[in-house]
BAFI-3210 file (N, C-alpha, C; in Angstrom, 3 decimals, decimal comma, padded with zeros to 6 digits):
// residues 116
n [1|2|3|4|5|6|7|8|9|10|11|12|13|14|15|16|17|18|19|20|21|22|23|24|25|26|27|28|29|30|31|32|33|34|35|36|37|38|39|40|41|42|43|44|45|46|47|48|49|50|51|52|53|54|55|56|57|58|59|60|61|62|63|64|65|66|67|68|69|70|71|72|73|74|75|76|77|78|79|80|81|82|83|84|85|86|87|88|89|90|91|92|93|94|95|96|97|98|99|100|101|102|103|104|105|106|107|108|109|110|111|112|113|114|115|116]
n.u [-043,464|-042,484|-043,401|-044,485|-045,788|-047,019|-047,697|-049,194|-049,660|-051,583|-053,345|-051,622|-050,529|-048,817|-045,496|-045,853|-045,486|-044,995|-044,791|-043,861|-044,305|-043,041|-043,817|-042,187|-042,154|-041,562|-039,058|-035,488|-035,168|-033,202|-030,923|-031,041|-030,725|-032,966|-035,478|-037,239|-039,570|-041,350|-044,322|-045,455|-048,612|-049,413|-046,763|-043,481|-041,757|-039,837|-036,798|-036,547|-035,235|-032,728|-031,499|-028,877|-028,349|-027,339|-027,931|-025,958|-025,390|-026,891|-029,089|-030,299|-032,597|-031,985|-034,206|-035,394|-033,507|-032,292|-034,817|-036,212|-035,901|-034,569|-034,937|-034,426|-035,627|-034,336|-035,097|-037,788|-038,443|-038,976|-039,075|-038,669|-039,818|-039,297|-040,785|-040,360|-041,187|-042,977|-043,926|-046,154|-045,363|-044,489|-046,560|-047,746|-047,871|-046,386|-043,985|-042,434|-039,495|-037,716|-034,243|-031,514|-032,270|-034,730|-035,744|-036,537|-038,874|-042,048|-044,287|-047,863|-048,205|-048,732|-050,848|-049,948|-050,903|-050,226|-051,437|-053,040]
n.v [-041,193|-044,030|-047,331|-050,626|-053,592|-056,629|-059,864|-063,034|-064,785|-067,235|-070,310|-073,267|-076,681|-078,862|-079,502|-078,335|-075,595|-072,053|-068,861|-065,757|-062,312|-058,955|-055,811|-052,799|-049,223|-045,697|-045,232|-045,673|-048,576|-050,352|-049,708|-050,521|-052,963|-055,707|-057,325|-060,200|-060,695|-062,395|-063,031|-065,216|-066,567|-065,069|-064,652|-063,010|-060,873|-062,423|-062,473|-063,600|-063,773|-062,133|-059,922|-058,450|-055,331|-055,792|-058,401|-060,242|-061,298|-063,141|-063,824|-066,311|-067,400|-069,993|-071,641|-071,723|-072,265|-073,765|-074,362|-072,035|-069,456|-066,381|-063,697|-061,087|-058,595|-056,029|-054,442|-054,591|-053,681|-055,464|-057,927|-061,298|-064,306|-067,527|-070,342|-073,521|-076,969|-076,601|-076,086|-076,630|-074,878|-072,697|-071,069|-067,809|-064,189|-062,668|-060,254|-057,884|-055,948|-052,904|-052,666|-054,219|-056,731|-056,949|-054,495|-052,411|-050,278|-051,699|-053,553|-054,150|-056,764|-060,350|-063,061|-066,298|-069,606|-072,799|-075,850|-079,013]
n.w [-016,830|-015,125|-015,930|-015,361|-016,612|-015,904|-017,295|-018,183|-016,162|-014,250|-013,964|-013,404|-013,798|-011,561|-012,495|-014,904|-017,303|-017,613|-019,108|-018,047|-018,794|-018,922|-019,615|-020,214|-019,774|-020,109|-019,073|-019,552|-020,549|-021,547|-020,180|-017,616|-015,039|-014,459|-012,485|-011,204|-008,729|-006,103|-004,196|-002,089|-000,847|002,224|002,914|002,771|000,370|-002,163|-003,832|-006,961|-009,455|-011,503|-014,055|-015,857|-017,623|-020,170|-020,526|-019,896|-017,473|-014,903|-012,129|-009,892|-007,491|-005,093|-004,851|-007,332|-009,167|-012,108|-012,976|-013,706|-016,122|-016,875|-019,190|-021,622|-023,906|-025,294|-027,434|-027,474|-025,021|-022,903|-020,377|-019,511|-017,856|-017,929|-016,736|-015,721|-014,884|-012,735|-009,296|-006,505|-004,499|-005,915|-006,223|-006,214|-006,189|-008,850|-009,544|-011,718|-011,399|-011,291|-011,622|-009,759|-007,716|-005,026|-004,330|-006,016|-007,906|-008,631|-010,822|-010,996|-010,663|-011,318|-010,828|-010,071|-009,915|-008,857|-009,120|-008,879]
ca.u [-043,683|-042,084|-044,541|-044,212|-047,035|-046,806|-048,759|-048,843|-050,022|-052,791|-053,334|-050,780|-050,447|-047,452|-044,728|-046,110|-044,640|-045,621|-043,872|-044,331|-043,748|-043,197|-043,583|-041,713|-042,234|-041,348|-037,652|-034,561|-035,159|-031,958|-029,831|-031,265|-030,994|-034,334|-035,640|-038,531|-039,753|-042,635|-044,854|-046,405|-049,682|-049,072|-045,313|-042,830|-041,216|-038,654|-036,172|-036,526|-034,238|-032,330|-030,710|-028,297|-028,864|-026,904|-028,261|-024,751|-025,267|-028,201|-029,150|-031,475|-032,711|-031,799|-035,491|-035,837|-032,347|-032,498|-036,201|-036,629|-034,925|-034,894|-034,358|-034,941|-035,541|-034,260|-035,769|-039,217|-038,613|-039,697|-038,285|-039,439|-039,454|-039,784|-040,848|-040,642|-041,216|-043,609|-044,292|-047,171|-044,731|-044,261|-047,772|-047,401|-047,974|-045,098|-043,807|-041,161|-039,015|-036,571|-033,013|-030,932|-032,716|-036,186|-036,183|-036,947|-040,299|-042,603|-045,595|-048,985|-048,059|-049,624|-051,032|-049,674|-051,335|-049,804|-052,288|-053,679]
ca.v [-042,013|-045,404|-048,271|-052,038|-054,332|-058,076|-060,713|-064,455|-065,611|-068,069|-071,614|-074,302|-077,923|-079,239|-080,032|-077,571|-074,440|-070,764|-067,777|-064,421|-061,146|-057,690|-054,696|-051,604|-047,986|-044,497|-045,115|-046,289|-050,016|-051,047|-049,253|-050,980|-054,348|-055,978|-058,448|-060,757|-061,037|-063,030|-063,016|-066,338|-066,209|-064,952|-064,568|-061,812|-060,835|-063,213|-062,145|-064,837|-063,744|-060,851|-059,904|-057,134|-054,557|-056,398|-059,836|-061,066|-061,864|-063,456|-064,364|-067,135|-067,952|-071,466|-072,335|-071,825|-072,520|-074,951|-074,472|-070,773|-068,746|-064,977|-063,155|-059,752|-058,136|-054,584|-053,793|-054,594|-053,221|-056,518|-058,927|-062,525|-065,336|-068,850|-071,175|-074,936|-077,901|-075,812|-076,786|-075,869|-073,761|-071,562|-070,254|-066,485|-063,063|-062,383|-058,862|-057,492|-054,758|-052,186|-052,747|-055,499|-057,021|-056,821|-053,225|-051,396|-050,115|-052,917|-053,457|-054,556|-058,200|-061,302|-064,229|-067,673|-070,682|-074,114|-076,766|-080,078]
ca.w [-015,647|-015,317|-015,789|-015,588|-016,683|-016,003|-017,887|-018,392|-015,018|-014,365|-013,284|-014,016|-013,072|-011,141|-013,609|-016,128|-017,626|-017,920|-019,311|-017,687|-019,514|-018,251|-020,596|-019,503|-020,469|-019,276|-018,660|-020,497|-020,154|-021,909|-019,311|-016,244|-014,659|-014,127|-011,596|-010,862|-007,324|-005,916|-002,863|-001,841|000,078|003,619|003,112|002,300|-000,990|-002,449|-005,107|-007,721|-010,541|-011,995|-015,253|-016,044|-018,766|-021,404|-020,494|-019,824|-016,155|-014,304|-010,784|-009,594|-006,122|-005,052|-004,956|-008,714|-010,057|-012,943|-013,460|-014,224|-016,989|-017,143|-020,417|-021,927|-025,284|-025,140|-028,539|-027,151|-023,655|-022,218|-019,658|-019,438|-016,901|-018,293|-015,540|-016,023|-013,717|-011,663|-008,034|-005,751|-003,751|-006,814|-006,189|-005,671|-007,061|-009,435|-009,931|-012,209|-010,695|-011,833|-010,894|-009,322|-006,359|-004,826|-003,779|-006,979|-008,129|-009,224|-011,408|-010,125|-010,408|-011,933|-009,951|-010,591|-009,032|-009,321|-008,409|-009,690]
c.u [-043,313|-043,273|-044,037|-045,537|-046,692|-047,966|-048,277|-049,124|-051,242|-052,588|-052,507|-050,743|-049,000|-046,730|-044,903|-045,163|-045,531|-044,537|-044,560|-043,638|-043,951|-042,828|-043,273|-041,888|-041,902|-039,935|-036,769|-034,316|-033,790|-030,781|-029,949|-031,269|-032,483|-034,433|-037,074|-038,526|-041,120|-043,037|-045,829|-047,485|-049,204|-047,597|-044,766|-042,334|-039,960|-038,078|-035,931|-035,387|-033,954|-031,495|-030,154|-028,736|-028,527|-027,184|-027,030|-024,569|-026,649|-028,022|-030,421|-031,456|-032,534|-033,083|-035,945|-034,717|-032,540|-033,868|-036,714|-035,523|-035,429|-034,233|-034,982|-034,761|-035,543|-034,961|-037,248|-039,514|-039,372|-038,731|-039,219|-038,954|-040,103|-039,675|-041,249|-040,679|-041,843|-044,019|-045,356|-046,576|-044,319|-045,484|-047,454|-047,897|-046,574|-045,065|-042,489|-040,776|-037,839|-035,378|-032,648|-031,361|-034,183|-036,660|-036,697|-038,440|-040,809|-043,915|-046,668|-048,989|-049,032|-049,640|-050,719|-050,093|-050,937|-050,539|-052,834|-055,188]
c.v [-043,467|-046,346|-049,650|-052,802|-055,809|-058,776|-062,148|-065,350|-066,441|-069,325|-072,626|-075,550|-078,159|-079,932|-079,257|-076,397|-073,212|-069,757|-066,457|-063,376|-059,904|-056,580|-053,417|-050,374|-046,850|-044,343|-045,858|-047,721|-050,632|-050,677|-049,839|-052,483|-054,479|-057,251|-058,957|-061,073|-061,661|-062,952|-064,164|-065,882|-066,153|-064,852|-063,248|-061,966|-061,690|-062,773|-063,478|-064,869|-062,326|-060,965|-058,528|-056,523|-055,187|-057,903|-060,751|-061,706|-062,021|-063,964|-065,206|-067,479|-069,474|-072,222|-072,512|-072,168|-073,814|-075,112|-073,197|-070,182|-067,328|-064,540|-061,796|-059,463|-056,611|-053,820|-053,698|-054,096|-054,206|-057,488|-060,126|-063,448|-066,637|-069,779|-072,611|-075,747|-077,207|-076,694|-075,993|-074,716|-072,577|-070,652|-068,921|-065,431|-062,720|-060,958|-058,741|-056,147|-054,166|-052,394|-054,163|-055,763|-056,714|-055,463|-052,155|-051,300|-051,302|-052,613|-053,924|-056,070|-059,049|-062,555|-065,496|-068,677|-071,997|-075,148|-077,813|-080,081]
c.w [-015,957|-015,065|-016,167|-015,576|-016,923|-016,636|-017,957|-017,232|-015,238|-013,564|-014,076|-013,156|-012,609|-012,307|-014,900|-016,272|-017,863|-018,179|-018,925|-018,492|-018,706|-019,286|-019,816|-020,401|-019,509|-018,738|-019,652|-020,087|-020,407|-021,025|-017,921|-016,160|-014,333|-013,303|-011,615|-009,394|-007,170|-004,441|-002,740|-000,854|001,541|003,932|002,549|000,872|-001,060|-003,807|-005,843|-008,706|-010,936|-013,253|-015,495|-017,393|-020,101|-021,539|-020,473|-018,438|-015,553|-012,894|-010,658|-008,113|-006,163|-005,284|-006,400|-009,716|-010,827|-013,506|-014,141|-015,089|-017,229|-018,461|-020,685|-023,409|-025,201|-026,284|-028,271|-025,717|-022,786|-021,565|-019,445|-018,311|-017,349|-017,113|-015,949|-014,736|-012,478|-010,511|-007,333|-004,983|-004,616|-006,877|-005,503|-006,629|-007,541|-009,930|-010,704|-011,546|-011,383|-010,956|-010,494|-007,894|-006,205|-004,468|-004,722|-007,180|-008,946|-009,988|-010,481|-009,880|-011,216|-011,054|-010,669|-009,509|-009,614|-008,479|-009,381|-009,489]
res [e|a|q|l|v|e|s|g|g|g|l|a|q|p|g|g|s|l|r|l|s|c|a|a|s|g|f|t|f|s|s|l|s|m|s|w|v|r|q|p|p|g|k|g|l|e|w|v|s|g|i|n|s|g|a|t|y|t|f|y|a|d|s|v|k|g|r|f|t|i|s|r|d|n|a|k|n|t|v|y|l|q|r|n|s|l|k|p|e|d|t|a|v|y|y|c|a|r|g|w|g|p|g|g|s|r|g|r|g|t|q|v|t|v|s|s]
***
């Protein structure tokens, strides 16, 4: 059974940094693109970032471009999202998802709150 477990969320101050991790199991991680999506309070899902299986191609939403960096370690079956220069509008539940885009199966998510 495919499983995704996110970690690394919490409270951060504006301008701060946090790294999210997503540990994958139950499928051939190295063969799949992976994505991060988020859901701000009261809003819909937003595709934040994606990375292809070989980490040679990435996607970033305009809202996070230049501040967030996605990466993966296929030996550890883990995908990461380094988030710098955090803003209050980055407050959301962050999910990692299988595949390219927001439609794949997701983990349970990790809450990130950006507030002073």
